[in-house]
A tleap script that builds the chain and sets N, CA, C and O, in Angstrom:
source leaprc.protein.ff14SB
mol = sequence {
  NMET LYS CYS PRO LYS CYS GLN ALA THR VAL
  THR LEU ASN GLN LEU ILE LYS SER PHE PHE
  LYS PRO THR GLN CYS GLN ALA CYS ALA ASN
  SER ILE VAL VAL THR LEU SER ILE LYS ARG
  GLY ALA LEU LEU LEU LEU PRO VAL ALA ALA
  THR LEU PHE LEU VAL LYS PRO LEU ALA PHE
  GLN TRP GLN VAL ASP ALA THR PHE LEU ASN
  ALA PHE ILE LEU PHE LEU TYR GLY ILE SER
  CYS LEU THR VAL ARG SER CALA
}
set mol.1.N position { -108.096 -83.598 -19.727 }
set mol.1.CA position { -108.758 -83.590 -18.452 }
set mol.1.C position { -110.045 -82.785 -18.574 }
set mol.1.O position { -110.172 -81.920 -19.441 }
set mol.2.N position { -110.985 -83.080 -17.702 }
set mol.2.CA position { -112.294 -82.449 -17.771 }
set mol.2.C position { -112.612 -81.707 -16.483 }
set mol.2.O position { -112.109 -82.035 -15.409 }
set mol.3.N position { -113.464 -80.696 -16.623 }
set mol.3.CA position { -113.945 -79.936 -15.468 }
set mol.3.C position { -114.795 -80.862 -14.597 }
set mol.3.O position { -115.647 -81.576 -15.126 }
set mol.4.N position { -114.587 -80.870 -13.268 }
set mol.4.CA position { -115.369 -81.761 -12.414 }
set mol.4.C position { -116.850 -81.407 -12.348 }
set mol.4.O position { -117.663 -82.267 -12.010 }
set mol.5.N position { -117.225 -80.167 -12.660 }
set mol.5.CA position { -118.623 -79.759 -12.560 }
set mol.5.C position { -119.383 -79.966 -13.868 }
set mol.5.O position { -120.442 -80.593 -13.875 }
set mol.6.N position { -118.849 -79.443 -14.979 }
set mol.6.CA position { -119.604 -79.484 -16.242 }
set mol.6.C position { -119.067 -80.501 -17.240 }
set mol.6.O position { -119.656 -80.670 -18.307 }
set mol.7.N position { -117.965 -81.187 -16.929 }
set mol.7.CA position { -117.341 -82.190 -17.791 }
set mol.7.C position { -116.837 -81.629 -19.125 }
set mol.7.O position { -116.643 -82.385 -20.077 }
set mol.8.N position { -116.625 -80.325 -19.201 }
set mol.8.CA position { -116.055 -79.718 -20.403 }
set mol.8.C position { -114.546 -79.957 -20.399 }
set mol.8.O position { -113.917 -79.990 -19.342 }
set mol.9.N position { -113.979 -80.121 -21.582 }
set mol.9.CA position { -112.544 -80.354 -21.691 }
set mol.9.C position { -111.776 -79.088 -21.341 }
set mol.9.O position { -112.074 -78.005 -21.842 }
set mol.10.N position { -110.784 -79.243 -20.473 }
set mol.10.CA position { -109.940 -78.130 -20.058 }
set mol.10.C position { -108.693 -78.144 -20.940 }
set mol.10.O position { -108.060 -79.187 -21.105 }
set mol.11.N position { -108.338 -76.992 -21.507 }
set mol.11.CA position { -107.211 -76.922 -22.426 }
set mol.11.C position { -105.885 -77.072 -21.678 }
set mol.11.O position { -105.808 -76.838 -20.472 }
set mol.12.N position { -104.847 -77.466 -22.413 }
set mol.12.CA position { -103.533 -77.638 -21.820 }
set mol.12.C position { -102.995 -76.326 -21.259 }
set mol.12.O position { -102.374 -76.316 -20.196 }
set mol.13.N position { -103.226 -75.229 -21.958 }
set mol.13.CA position { -102.783 -73.919 -21.487 }
set mol.13.C position { -103.449 -73.581 -20.150 }
set mol.13.O position { -102.803 -73.056 -19.243 }
set mol.14.N position { -104.719 -73.881 -20.039 }
set mol.14.CA position { -105.450 -73.612 -18.797 }
set mol.14.C position { -104.957 -74.522 -17.667 }
set mol.14.O position { -104.895 -74.098 -16.513 }
set mol.15.N position { -104.605 -75.773 -17.996 }
set mol.15.CA position { -104.081 -76.686 -16.980 }
set mol.15.C position { -102.739 -76.203 -16.444 }
set mol.15.O position { -102.487 -76.272 -15.241 }
set mol.16.N position { -101.884 -75.719 -17.326 }
set mol.16.CA position { -100.580 -75.230 -16.901 }
set mol.16.C position { -100.735 -74.019 -15.989 }
set mol.16.O position { -100.021 -73.896 -14.994 }
set mol.17.N position { -101.665 -73.126 -16.320 }
set mol.17.CA position { -101.885 -71.935 -15.496 }
set mol.17.C position { -102.484 -72.284 -14.137 }
set mol.17.O position { -102.248 -71.571 -13.162 }
set mol.18.N position { -103.253 -73.366 -14.055 }
set mol.18.CA position { -103.974 -73.672 -12.820 }
set mol.18.C position { -103.263 -74.696 -11.950 }
set mol.18.O position { -103.886 -75.277 -11.062 }
set mol.19.N position { -101.978 -74.932 -12.177 }
set mol.19.CA position { -101.241 -75.885 -11.349 }
set mol.19.C position { -101.060 -75.305 -9.959 }
set mol.19.O position { -100.246 -74.402 -9.766 }
set mol.20.N position { -101.803 -75.808 -8.993 }
set mol.20.CA position { -101.851 -75.378 -7.598 }
set mol.20.C position { -102.398 -73.957 -7.417 }
set mol.20.O position { -102.369 -73.438 -6.301 }
set mol.21.N position { -102.897 -73.309 -8.488 }
set mol.21.CA position { -103.518 -71.985 -8.374 }
set mol.21.C position { -104.921 -72.070 -8.977 }
set mol.21.O position { -105.069 -72.560 -10.097 }
set mol.22.N position { -105.944 -71.612 -8.274 }
set mol.22.CA position { -107.307 -71.688 -8.810 }
set mol.22.C position { -107.487 -70.798 -10.045 }
set mol.22.O position { -107.068 -69.641 -10.062 }
set mol.23.N position { -108.121 -71.366 -11.075 }
set mol.23.CA position { -108.538 -70.607 -12.254 }
set mol.23.C position { -109.979 -71.000 -12.548 }
set mol.23.O position { -110.509 -71.932 -11.944 }
set mol.24.N position { -110.612 -70.288 -13.475 }
set mol.24.CA position { -112.014 -70.562 -13.781 }
set mol.24.C position { -112.140 -71.376 -15.060 }
set mol.24.O position { -111.403 -71.172 -16.025 }
set mol.25.N position { -113.093 -72.305 -15.046 }
set mol.25.CA position { -113.439 -73.070 -16.240 }
set mol.25.C position { -114.086 -72.115 -17.240 }
set mol.25.O position { -114.907 -71.279 -16.861 }
set mol.26.N position { -113.721 -72.236 -18.504 }
set mol.26.CA position { -114.275 -71.333 -19.514 }
set mol.26.C position { -115.739 -71.625 -19.806 }
set mol.26.O position { -116.473 -70.729 -20.222 }
set mol.27.N position { -116.176 -72.860 -19.596 }
set mol.27.CA position { -117.556 -73.228 -19.920 }
set mol.27.C position { -118.548 -72.856 -18.815 }
set mol.27.O position { -119.621 -72.323 -19.098 }
set mol.28.N position { -118.188 -73.137 -17.550 }
set mol.28.CA position { -119.168 -72.936 -16.468 }
set mol.28.C position { -118.734 -71.912 -15.428 }
set mol.28.O position { -119.492 -71.644 -14.496 }
set mol.29.N position { -117.558 -71.336 -15.552 }
set mol.29.CA position { -117.013 -70.353 -14.610 }
set mol.29.C position { -116.806 -70.936 -13.213 }
set mol.29.O position { -116.756 -70.194 -12.232 }
set mol.30.N position { -116.684 -72.262 -13.121 }
set mol.30.CA position { -116.389 -72.916 -11.856 }
set mol.30.C position { -114.892 -72.804 -11.597 }
set mol.30.O position { -114.093 -72.909 -12.528 }
set mol.31.N position { -114.514 -72.596 -10.366 }
set mol.31.CA position { -113.111 -72.486 -10.016 }
set mol.31.C position { -112.496 -73.884 -9.950 }
set mol.31.O position { -112.994 -74.747 -9.227 }
set mol.32.N position { -111.406 -74.113 -10.709 }
set mol.32.CA position { -110.741 -75.416 -10.741 }
set mol.32.C position { -109.271 -75.242 -10.417 }
set mol.32.O position { -108.712 -74.158 -10.579 }
set mol.33.N position { -108.641 -76.329 -9.952 }
set mol.33.CA position { -107.220 -76.329 -9.642 }
set mol.33.C position { -106.657 -77.715 -9.984 }
set mol.33.O position { -107.322 -78.731 -9.780 }
set mol.34.N position { -105.437 -77.745 -10.501 }
set mol.34.CA position { -104.753 -79.006 -10.814 }
set mol.34.C position { -103.821 -79.334 -9.655 }
set mol.34.O position { -103.005 -78.502 -9.258 }
set mol.35.N position { -103.937 -80.544 -9.112 }
set mol.35.CA position { -103.101 -80.973 -7.996 }
set mol.35.C position { -102.538 -82.359 -8.281 }
set mol.35.O position { -102.934 -83.012 -9.246 }
set mol.36.N position { -101.621 -82.798 -7.444 }
set mol.36.CA position { -101.080 -84.145 -7.524 }
set mol.36.C position { -101.877 -85.055 -6.601 }
set mol.36.O position { -102.123 -84.710 -5.445 }
set mol.37.N position { -102.277 -86.202 -7.102 }
set mol.37.CA position { -103.029 -87.163 -6.305 }
set mol.37.C position { -102.050 -88.092 -5.585 }
set mol.37.O position { -101.348 -88.873 -6.227 }
set mol.38.N position { -102.003 -88.009 -4.263 }
set mol.38.CA position { -101.082 -88.838 -3.491 }
set mol.38.C position { -101.549 -90.296 -3.490 }
set mol.38.O position { -100.721 -91.206 -3.509 }
set mol.39.N position { -102.855 -90.524 -3.468 }
set mol.39.CA position { -103.363 -91.895 -3.503 }
set mol.39.C position { -102.983 -92.586 -4.808 }
set mol.39.O position { -102.523 -93.728 -4.799 }
set mol.40.N position { -103.174 -91.897 -5.921 }
set mol.40.CA position { -102.829 -92.467 -7.221 }
set mol.40.C position { -101.325 -92.710 -7.322 }
set mol.40.O position { -100.886 -93.713 -7.884 }
set mol.41.N position { -100.544 -91.785 -6.776 }
set mol.41.CA position { -99.096 -91.952 -6.784 }
set mol.41.C position { -98.645 -93.151 -5.968 }
set mol.41.O position { -97.743 -93.883 -6.375 }
set mol.42.N position { -99.275 -93.352 -4.814 }
set mol.42.CA position { -98.923 -94.492 -3.967 }
set mol.42.C position { -99.292 -95.815 -4.634 }
set mol.42.O position { -98.554 -96.794 -4.527 }
set mol.43.N position { -100.436 -95.845 -5.324 }
set mol.43.CA position { -100.843 -97.072 -6.013 }
set mol.43.C position { -99.925 -97.418 -7.175 }
set mol.43.O position { -99.726 -98.594 -7.477 }
set mol.44.N position { -99.370 -96.419 -7.822 }
set mol.44.CA position { -98.524 -96.663 -8.982 }
set mol.44.C position { -97.046 -96.796 -8.637 }
set mol.44.O position { -96.236 -97.075 -9.521 }
set mol.45.N position { -96.677 -96.604 -7.383 }
set mol.45.CA position { -95.267 -96.604 -7.009 }
set mol.45.C position { -94.584 -97.946 -7.284 }
set mol.45.O position { -93.511 -97.969 -7.886 }
set mol.46.N position { -95.172 -99.046 -6.862 }
set mol.46.CA position { -94.547 -100.352 -7.075 }
set mol.46.C position { -94.471 -100.748 -8.549 }
set mol.46.O position { -93.415 -101.207 -8.984 }
set mol.47.N position { -95.538 -100.593 -9.341 }
set mol.47.CA position { -95.404 -100.940 -10.761 }
set mol.47.C position { -94.357 -100.098 -11.488 }
set mol.47.O position { -93.643 -100.611 -12.350 }
set mol.48.N position { -94.257 -98.826 -11.154 }
set mol.48.CA position { -93.270 -97.961 -11.804 }
set mol.48.C position { -91.861 -98.362 -11.373 }
set mol.48.O position { -90.950 -98.388 -12.201 }
set mol.49.N position { -91.668 -98.676 -10.093 }
set mol.49.CA position { -90.346 -99.108 -9.621 }
set mol.49.C position { -89.923 -100.409 -10.312 }
set mol.49.O position { -88.765 -100.555 -10.705 }
set mol.50.N position { -90.845 -101.341 -10.458 }
set mol.50.CA position { -90.533 -102.597 -11.148 }
set mol.50.C position { -90.194 -102.343 -12.613 }
set mol.50.O position { -89.286 -102.968 -13.163 }
set mol.51.N position { -90.920 -101.433 -13.239 }
set mol.51.CA position { -90.654 -101.110 -14.641 }
set mol.51.C position { -89.276 -100.491 -14.807 }
set mol.51.O position { -88.570 -100.792 -15.768 }
set mol.52.N position { -88.891 -99.627 -13.874 }
set mol.52.CA position { -87.582 -98.986 -13.965 }
set mol.52.C position { -86.447 -100.005 -13.858 }
set mol.52.O position { -85.396 -99.815 -14.471 }
set mol.53.N position { -86.638 -101.087 -13.088 }
set mol.53.CA position { -85.615 -102.123 -13.008 }
set mol.53.C position { -85.520 -102.937 -14.298 }
set mol.53.O position { -84.457 -103.468 -14.620 }
set mol.54.N position { -86.616 -103.036 -15.028 }
set mol.54.CA position { -86.620 -103.804 -16.280 }
set mol.54.C position { -86.171 -102.998 -17.481 }
set mol.54.O position { -86.000 -103.554 -18.566 }
set mol.55.N position { -85.975 -101.696 -17.311 }
set mol.55.CA position { -85.641 -100.834 -18.447 }
set mol.55.C position { -84.237 -101.097 -18.975 }
set mol.55.O position { -84.018 -101.072 -20.186 }
set mol.56.N position { -83.290 -101.347 -18.088 }
set mol.56.CA position { -81.904 -101.480 -18.528 }
set mol.56.C position { -81.716 -102.630 -19.530 }
set mol.56.O position { -81.075 -102.417 -20.559 }
set mol.57.N position { -82.241 -103.831 -19.280 }
set mol.57.CA position { -82.085 -104.884 -20.290 }
set mol.57.C position { -82.807 -104.557 -21.604 }
set mol.57.O position { -82.309 -104.873 -22.685 }
set mol.58.N position { -83.980 -103.924 -21.504 }
set mol.58.CA position { -84.699 -103.547 -22.725 }
set mol.58.C position { -83.948 -102.478 -23.503 }
set mol.58.O position { -83.877 -102.528 -24.730 }
set mol.59.N position { -83.389 -101.511 -22.786 }
set mol.59.CA position { -82.631 -100.449 -23.450 }
set mol.59.C position { -81.399 -101.022 -24.143 }
set mol.59.O position { -81.046 -100.590 -25.240 }
set mol.60.N position { -80.752 -101.980 -23.515 }
set mol.60.CA position { -79.590 -102.615 -24.137 }
set mol.60.C position { -80.001 -103.371 -25.403 }
set mol.60.O position { -79.302 -103.330 -26.416 }
set mol.61.N position { -81.138 -104.059 -25.332 }
set mol.61.CA position { -81.616 -104.825 -26.488 }
set mol.61.C position { -82.058 -103.892 -27.614 }
set mol.61.O position { -81.806 -104.180 -28.784 }
set mol.62.N position { -82.709 -102.782 -27.281 }
set mol.62.CA position { -83.188 -101.833 -28.297 }
set mol.62.C position { -82.126 -100.832 -28.717 }
set mol.62.O position { -82.352 -100.035 -29.628 }
set mol.63.N position { -80.973 -100.862 -28.067 }
set mol.63.CA position { -79.844 -99.978 -28.347 }
set mol.63.C position { -80.198 -98.497 -28.198 }
set mol.63.O position { -79.864 -97.670 -29.047 }
set mol.64.N position { -80.878 -98.191 -27.105 }
set mol.64.CA position { -81.183 -96.801 -26.748 }
set mol.64.C position { -80.649 -96.542 -25.339 }
set mol.64.O position { -80.340 -97.478 -24.602 }
set mol.65.N position { -80.547 -95.282 -24.978 }
set mol.65.CA position { -80.038 -94.909 -23.669 }
set mol.65.C position { -81.076 -95.222 -22.587 }
set mol.65.O position { -82.240 -94.841 -22.714 }
set mol.66.N position { -80.661 -95.907 -21.536 }
set mol.66.CA position { -81.574 -96.267 -20.445 }
set mol.66.C position { -82.061 -95.033 -19.699 }
set mol.66.O position { -83.177 -95.023 -19.180 }
set mol.67.N position { -81.236 -93.991 -19.642 }
set mol.67.CA position { -81.631 -92.761 -18.950 }
set mol.67.C position { -82.827 -92.116 -19.643 }
set mol.67.O position { -83.727 -91.600 -18.981 }
set mol.68.N position { -82.837 -92.146 -20.966 }
set mol.68.CA position { -83.965 -91.598 -21.718 }
set mol.68.C position { -85.249 -92.363 -21.406 }
set mol.68.O position { -86.293 -91.751 -21.182 }
set mol.69.N position { -85.183 -93.679 -21.390 }
set mol.69.CA position { -86.380 -94.472 -21.082 }
set mol.69.C position { -86.840 -94.248 -19.641 }
set mol.69.O position { -88.041 -94.166 -19.384 }
set mol.70.N position { -85.904 -94.148 -18.705 }
set mol.70.CA position { -86.274 -93.869 -17.308 }
set mol.70.C position { -86.963 -92.517 -17.191 }
set mol.70.O position { -87.973 -92.394 -16.497 }
set mol.71.N position { -86.431 -91.510 -17.859 }
set mol.71.CA position { -87.037 -90.177 -17.812 }
set mol.71.C position { -88.431 -90.196 -18.419 }
set mol.71.O position { -89.346 -89.564 -17.891 }
set mol.72.N position { -88.600 -90.913 -19.520 }
set mol.72.CA position { -89.904 -91.003 -20.169 }
set mol.72.C position { -90.923 -91.691 -19.264 }
set mol.72.O position { -92.063 -91.238 -19.166 }
set mol.73.N position { -90.529 -92.773 -18.606 }
set mol.73.CA position { -91.437 -93.491 -17.697 }
set mol.73.C position { -91.815 -92.615 -16.506 }
set mol.73.O position { -92.977 -92.583 -16.103 }
set mol.74.N position { -90.841 -91.907 -15.943 }
set mol.74.CA position { -91.134 -91.030 -14.803 }
set mol.74.C position { -92.010 -89.847 -15.210 }
set mol.74.O position { -92.836 -89.388 -14.420 }
set mol.75.N position { -91.836 -89.350 -16.438 }
set mol.75.CA position { -92.699 -88.285 -16.948 }
set mol.75.C position { -94.149 -88.779 -17.056 }
set mol.75.O position { -95.073 -88.088 -16.627 }
set mol.76.N position { -94.345 -89.963 -17.624 }
set mol.76.CA position { -95.698 -90.525 -17.731 }
set mol.76.C position { -96.300 -90.783 -16.351 }
set mol.76.O position { -97.499 -90.588 -16.151 }
set mol.77.N position { -95.480 -91.216 -15.408 }
set mol.77.CA position { -95.933 -91.431 -14.038 }
set mol.77.C position { -96.410 -90.118 -13.415 }
set mol.77.O position { -97.457 -90.074 -12.770 }
set mol.78.N position { -95.642 -89.061 -13.611 }
set mol.78.CA position { -96.028 -87.754 -13.072 }
set mol.78.C position { -97.309 -87.232 -13.681 }
set mol.78.O position { -98.157 -86.689 -12.972 }
set mol.79.N position { -97.465 -87.388 -14.995 }
set mol.79.CA position { -98.685 -86.949 -15.674 }
set mol.79.C position { -99.897 -87.727 -15.166 }
set mol.79.O position { -100.974 -87.156 -14.999 }
set mol.80.N position { -99.726 -89.023 -14.921 }
set mol.80.CA position { -100.865 -89.820 -14.486 }
set mol.80.C position { -101.294 -89.496 -13.052 }
set mol.80.O position { -102.403 -89.849 -12.651 }
set mol.81.N position { -100.443 -88.838 -12.283 }
set mol.81.CA position { -100.787 -88.469 -10.909 }
set mol.81.C position { -101.507 -87.127 -10.815 }
set mol.81.O position { -101.984 -86.765 -9.739 }
set mol.82.N position { -101.597 -86.377 -11.922 }
set mol.82.CA position { -102.290 -85.085 -11.911 }
set mol.82.C position { -103.796 -85.293 -11.869 }
set mol.82.O position { -104.312 -86.231 -12.477 }
set mol.83.N position { -104.497 -84.433 -11.165 }
set mol.83.CA position { -105.949 -84.487 -11.102 }
set mol.83.C position { -106.526 -83.068 -11.066 }
set mol.83.O position { -105.918 -82.157 -10.504 }
set mol.84.N position { -107.694 -82.896 -11.665 }
set mol.84.CA position { -108.383 -81.597 -11.666 }
set mol.84.C position { -109.517 -81.695 -10.654 }
set mol.84.O position { -110.308 -82.639 -10.673 }
set mol.85.N position { -109.582 -80.695 -9.766 }
set mol.85.CA position { -110.659 -80.686 -8.759 }
set mol.85.C position { -111.198 -79.266 -8.624 }
set mol.85.O position { -110.567 -78.304 -9.060 }
set mol.86.N position { -112.345 -79.155 -8.030 }
set mol.86.CA position { -112.927 -77.839 -7.770 }
set mol.86.C position { -112.176 -77.173 -6.640 }
set mol.86.O position { -111.784 -77.818 -5.667 }
set mol.87.N position { -111.979 -75.864 -6.782 }
set mol.87.CA position { -111.218 -75.130 -5.751 }
set mol.87.C position { -112.139 -74.604 -4.675 }
set mol.87.O position { -111.681 -73.964 -3.728 }
savepdb mol mol.pdb
quit
């Protein structure tokens, strides 16, 4: 993810610290915060729900646990809903 002001890459450690709490960008000293995007989550809700229904037959065919695939898909969904904005 990048800083909204200077487009510098924000490190993973800095993203974890700034989840709903303002921290400063190391490059420009701009205050940034990581939040969940409700619009992005709403747009992805139907495709993710459809994917979760298709996981069970795929998991059976690939001989893996369906719970693991569901957790992985929901993890990717959660990551894709994160956004960095100025505080």
